[in-house]
C-alpha positions as CSV (number, residue, x, y, z in Angstrom):
1,X,-15.7,-7.3,62.6
2,X,-12.0,-6.5,62.0
3,X,-10.2,-3.4,63.1
4,X,-10.1,-1.9,59.6
5,X,-13.9,-2.1,59.1
6,X,-14.4,-0.1,62.4
7,X,-12.3,2.9,61.0
8,X,-13.9,5.9,59.4
9,X,-13.7,5.5,55.6
10,X,-15.8,8.3,54.3
11,X,-18.6,8.6,51.7
12,X,-18.8,5.7,49.2
13,X,-15.7,4.1,50.7
14,X,-13.5,6.2,48.3
15,X,-9.9,6.7,49.5
16,X,-7.0,8.9,48.3
17,X,-3.7,7.3,47.5
18,X,-1.1,10.1,48.0
19,X,1.7,9.1,45.6
20,X,0.9,12.0,43.4
21,X,1.7,14.6,46.0
22,X,5.0,12.9,46.4
23,X,5.7,14.1,42.8
24,X,5.1,10.8,41.1
25,X,6.2,11.3,37.5
26,X,5.8,15.1,37.7
27,X,6.4,17.9,40.2
28,X,3.4,19.3,42.1
29,X,3.9,22.4,44.2
30,X,2.9,22.7,47.8
31,X,-0.3,24.7,47.1
32,X,-1.6,22.2,44.5
33,X,-0.8,19.3,46.9
34,X,-2.8,20.9,49.6
35,X,-5.6,21.6,47.2
36,X,-5.8,17.9,46.2
37,X,-6.1,16.8,49.8
38,X,-8.6,19.5,50.7
39,X,-10.7,18.6,47.6
40,X,-10.7,15.0,48.7
41,X,-11.8,16.0,52.2
42,X,-14.6,18.3,50.9
43,X,-15.8,15.4,48.7
44,X,-16.3,13.1,51.7
45,X,-13.0,11.2,51.5
46,X,-11.8,10.1,54.9
47,X,-9.3,7.4,54.1
48,X,-5.8,8.5,53.0
49,X,-2.9,6.3,52.2
50,X,0.8,7.2,51.9
51,X,4.3,5.7,52.2
52,X,7.9,6.8,52.8
53,X,8.6,5.5,49.3
54,X,6.4,8.2,47.8
55,X,8.7,11.1,47.0
56,X,11.3,10.0,49.6
57,X,9.0,11.2,52.4
58,X,7.5,14.2,50.6
59,X,4.0,12.6,50.3
60,X,3.9,12.0,54.1
61,X,5.0,15.5,54.9
62,X,2.4,17.1,52.6
63,X,-0.4,14.8,53.6
64,X,0.2,15.3,57.3
65,X,0.3,19.1,56.8
66,X,-3.3,19.1,55.8
67,X,-4.7,16.2,57.9
68,X,-3.4,17.6,61.1
69,X,-5.8,20.5,60.7
70,X,-8.7,18.1,60.6
71,X,-10.5,16.3,63.5
72,X,-8.3,13.3,64.1
73,X,-11.1,10.9,64.9
74,X,-12.8,11.7,61.6
75,X,-10.3,10.2,59.2
76,X,-8.2,7.0,58.7
77,X,-4.6,7.2,57.5
78,X,-2.3,4.4,56.5
79,X,1.4,4.3,55.7
80,X,3.8,1.6,55.0
81,X,7.0,0.0,56.3
82,X,9.8,-2.0,54.7
83,X,11.8,0.8,53.0
84,X,13.8,2.9,55.4
85,X,15.0,6.3,54.2
86,X,18.7,6.9,54.8
87,X,20.3,10.3,54.2
88,X,22.7,10.5,51.3
89,X,26.1,12.0,52.3
90,X,26.8,13.7,49.0
91,X,23.7,14.1,46.8
92,X,25.4,16.6,44.4
93,X,26.0,15.2,41.0
94,X,28.8,17.0,39.0
95,X,27.9,20.5,37.9
96,X,24.2,19.9,37.4
97,X,23.1,20.3,41.0
98,X,21.3,17.6,43.0
99,X,20.8,14.2,41.5
100,X,17.1,13.3,41.0
101,X,15.3,10.2,42.4
102,X,15.4,7.3,39.9
103,X,12.3,5.5,41.1
104,X,9.6,7.6,39.4
105,X,9.4,10.6,41.7
106,X,10.5,14.1,40.7
107,X,12.4,14.9,43.9
108,X,16.1,15.3,44.8
109,X,17.8,12.1,45.8
110,X,18.8,13.4,49.2
111,X,17.8,10.0,50.7
112,X,18.1,6.4,49.6
113,X,15.7,3.6,50.2
114,X,17.0,0.7,52.2
115,X,14.9,-2.5,52.4
116,X,14.5,-3.6,56.0
117,X,11.8,-6.0,57.2
118,X,13.3,-6.5,60.7
119,X,11.4,-5.6,63.8
120,X,13.8,-2.8,64.6
121,X,13.6,-1.6,61.0
122,X,9.8,-1.5,61.1
123,X,9.7,0.4,64.4
124,X,12.2,2.9,63.1
125,X,10.3,3.4,59.9
126,X,7.0,4.0,61.8
127,X,8.7,6.5,64.1
128,X,10.1,8.4,61.1
129,X,6.8,8.4,59.3
130,X,5.1,9.9,62.4
131,X,7.7,12.6,62.5
132,X,7.1,13.5,58.8
133,X,3.3,13.4,59.2
134,X,3.4,15.3,62.5
135,X,0.7,13.0,63.8
136,X,0.5,11.0,67.0
137,X,-0.4,7.8,65.3
138,X,-1.4,6.1,62.1
139,X,-4.4,3.8,61.9
140,X,-3.1,1.2,59.5
141,X,0.4,0.0,58.8
142,X,1.1,-2.1,55.7
143,X,4.2,-4.1,54.9
144,X,5.2,-2.7,51.6
145,X,5.9,-4.9,48.5
146,X,7.1,-8.2,50.0
147,X,6.6,-9.6,46.5
148,X,9.4,-7.3,45.4
149,X,11.8,-7.5,48.3
150,X,11.4,-11.2,49.3
151,X,8.1,-12.9,50.2
152,X,9.7,-15.5,52.5
153,X,11.5,-12.9,54.5
154,X,8.5,-10.7,54.7
155,X,6.4,-13.5,56.1
156,X,9.1,-14.7,58.5
157,X,10.3,-11.3,59.8
158,X,7.9,-8.6,58.7
159,X,4.5,-10.1,59.6
160,X,5.4,-11.1,63.2
161,X,6.9,-7.6,63.8
162,X,3.7,-6.0,62.5
163,X,1.6,-8.2,64.9
164,X,3.8,-7.0,67.8
165,X,3.2,-3.4,66.9
166,X,-0.6,-4.0,66.8
167,X,-0.5,-5.9,70.1
168,X,1.3,-3.0,71.7
169,X,-1.4,-0.6,70.5
170,X,1.0,1.4,68.3
171,X,-1.4,0.9,65.3
172,X,-5.0,-0.2,65.1
173,X,-4.8,-2.4,62.0
174,X,-2.0,-4.2,60.1
175,X,-1.8,-5.5,56.6
176,X,0.3,-6.0,53.5
177,X,0.3,-4.0,50.2
178,X,1.4,-5.7,47.0
179,X,0.8,-6.1,43.3
180,X,0.6,-9.8,43.5
181,X,-2.6,-11.5,44.5
182,X,-0.6,-14.7,45.1
183,X,1.8,-13.0,47.5
184,X,-1.1,-11.4,49.4
185,X,-2.8,-14.8,49.7
186,X,0.4,-16.3,51.2
187,X,0.5,-13.4,53.8
188,X,-3.2,-13.8,54.6
189,X,-2.7,-17.5,55.3
190,X,0.5,-16.9,57.4
191,X,-0.7,-14.2,59.8
192,X,-3.7,-12.7,61.4
193,X,-4.1,-9.6,59.2
194,X,-6.8,-6.9,59.3
195,X,-6.5,-5.7,55.7
196,X,-4.6,-6.1,52.5
197,X,-4.0,-3.5,49.8
198,X,-4.4,-5.1,46.4
199,X,-3.0,-3.3,43.4
200,X,-4.5,-3.9,40.0
201,X,-5.6,-7.5,40.4
202,X,-9.3,-7.0,40.8
203,X,-10.4,-4.5,38.2
204,X,-13.0,-4.2,35.4
205,X,-10.2,-5.4,33.1
206,X,-8.9,-8.4,35.0
207,X,-9.7,-10.3,38.2
208,X,-7.0,-12.9,39.1
209,X,-7.6,-12.2,42.8
210,X,-10.9,-14.1,42.5
211,X,-9.1,-17.4,42.2
212,X,-7.8,-17.4,45.8
213,X,-7.2,-14.2,47.6
214,X,-10.6,-12.7,47.7
215,X,-12.4,-15.9,48.9
216,X,-9.7,-16.3,51.5
217,X,-10.2,-12.8,52.7
218,X,-14.0,-13.3,53.1
219,X,-13.4,-16.6,55.0
220,X,-10.8,-15.0,57.4
221,X,-12.5,-11.7,57.8
222,X,-9.7,-9.7,56.2
223,X,-10.7,-6.4,54.5
224,X,-9.4,-5.5,51.1
225,X,-8.4,-2.0,50.0
226,X,-8.5,-2.1,46.2
227,X,-6.1,0.2,44.4
228,X,-4.9,0.4,40.8
229,X,-8.5,0.0,39.5
230,X,-7.7,2.0,36.3
231,X,-4.8,-0.4,35.5
232,X,-2.2,2.3,35.0
233,X,-4.6,4.5,33.2
234,X,-5.9,2.0,30.7
235,X,-9.5,2.4,32.1
236,X,-9.1,6.1,33.1
237,X,-10.8,7.6,30.0
238,X,-13.9,6.8,28.0
239,X,-12.0,7.0,24.8
240,X,-9.1,4.5,25.2
241,X,-6.1,6.0,23.4
242,X,-3.6,4.0,21.3
243,X,-0.8,5.0,23.6
244,X,-2.5,3.9,26.8
245,X,-0.4,2.1,29.4
246,X,-0.9,-1.1,31.4
247,X,1.3,-2.0,34.4
248,X,3.2,1.2,33.6
249,X,4.2,0.0,30.1
250,X,2.5,0.4,26.7
251,X,-0.7,-1.7,26.7
252,X,-0.7,-4.7,24.4
253,X,-3.2,-4.9,21.5
254,X,-5.4,-7.5,23.2
255,X,-5.9,-5.3,26.3
256,X,-6.5,-2.2,24.3
257,X,-9.3,-4.1,22.5
258,X,-10.8,-5.3,25.7
259,X,-10.7,-1.9,27.3
260,X,-12.5,-0.5,24.2
261,X,-15.1,-3.3,24.4
262,X,-15.7,-2.4,28.1
263,X,-16.0,1.3,27.2
264,X,-18.5,0.5,24.4
265,X,-20.7,-1.6,26.8
266,X,-20.6,1.2,29.4
267,X,-21.6,3.7,26.7
268,X,-24.6,1.6,25.8
269,X,-26.0,2.3,29.3
270,X,-25.0,6.0,29.5
271,X,-22.0,5.3,31.8
272,X,-18.4,6.4,31.3
273,X,-15.6,3.8,31.6
274,X,-13.8,5.4,34.6
275,X,-17.0,5.5,36.7
276,X,-17.7,1.8,36.0
277,X,-14.0,1.0,36.7
278,X,-14.1,2.8,40.1
279,X,-17.4,1.3,41.2
280,X,-16.7,-2.2,40.0
281,X,-13.8,-2.3,42.3
282,X,-16.2,-2.3,45.3
283,X,-18.5,-5.0,44.1
284,X,-16.8,-8.0,45.8
285,X,-17.8,-8.5,49.4
286,X,-14.2,-8.6,50.5
287,X,-13.5,-5.1,49.3
288,X,-14.0,-2.4,51.9
289,X,-12.6,0.6,50.0
290,X,-11.2,1.7,46.7
291,X,-8.3,4.2,46.9
292,X,-7.2,6.2,43.8
293,X,-4.5,8.7,43.1
294,X,-4.8,12.2,41.7
295,X,-2.1,14.7,40.6
296,X,-4.4,17.7,40.5
297,X,-7.4,18.9,42.5
298,X,-9.4,18.6,39.3
299,X,-8.5,14.9,38.9
300,X,-9.5,14.3,42.6
301,X,-12.9,16.0,42.0
302,X,-13.4,13.9,38.9
303,X,-12.8,10.7,40.9
304,X,-15.3,11.8,43.5
305,X,-17.9,12.7,40.8
306,X,-17.4,9.3,39.1
307,X,-17.9,7.5,42.4
308,X,-21.2,9.4,42.7
309,X,-22.5,8.3,39.3
310,X,-25.6,6.1,39.5
311,X,-24.9,2.9,37.5
312,X,-27.8,0.8,36.5
313,X,-27.7,-2.9,37.5
314,X,-28.3,-3.7,33.8
315,X,-24.8,-2.6,33.0
316,X,-23.2,-5.1,35.3
317,X,-25.5,-7.8,33.8
318,X,-24.5,-6.8,30.3
319,X,-20.8,-7.0,31.1
320,X,-21.4,-10.6,32.2
321,X,-23.5,-11.5,29.2
322,X,-20.8,-10.1,26.8
323,X,-18.2,-12.2,28.7
324,X,-16.3,-9.1,29.7
325,X,-16.4,-9.8,33.4
326,X,-17.0,-13.1,35.3
327,X,-20.4,-13.8,36.7
């Protein structure tokens, strides 16, 4: 049993990904942010994921403000390393006040992200995260987006540094978070990881992680946290709109058609598409948890309710028979 599987994950292995309370795409006030986390807690969620990248530290500060009021041994929290936050000397921009972040978060650009996969950089990043969270430790530490910054450097520098932090007892479990199943497979083969965070590559819509990553995780005893199971919102509603997105861009016609076929099949069995998308994400034996975001307390409650929906086994069989998912 790996370190990750020994951590408390909550009811139905549903986790909360806290990018939304870092003001992803839209501003959320402190009260709403706290309500989202409290709703997750009340619904049995005990796994919470964040990162310095999310709102230039805002997500960590807000998440920590709620979780430090909870019994520490009853929840699991993960954050990420690889992007250091450096203060900006002069964030003012002309006569319009503070410049805003240009990476999707509605926050002032008072800090800039600096890629750093060195051992010193990872240690500094962890220390800064603990200060923002106001917690004594995090349970899981992920190397963030090596497929973006540089996979070879991530494997050569970042992974040995993570293993040192775990050996020193500074974190209980280590892993890698990425959008690329191939990049995660390379990391799993290169180091003794406890967990990987897989974004969007094992979903009701598509399953490229089946070709190599997930079997390798089973073989090596590496847990998978499955995120992005709605594929940027394409699977988030029973009625798939024409302007739905996939990978944060307008969805192509063939994927709109597939999403609608999935929704129709689900409807035949009295199940809504989002509930099937959430629960499908847990069906592979390598997957230990599914983590989803929420920008409002209502969205968080809807996620919890969808995870609680009873889905008949006949639906999964029908999806295979209609060639919508692999057997």
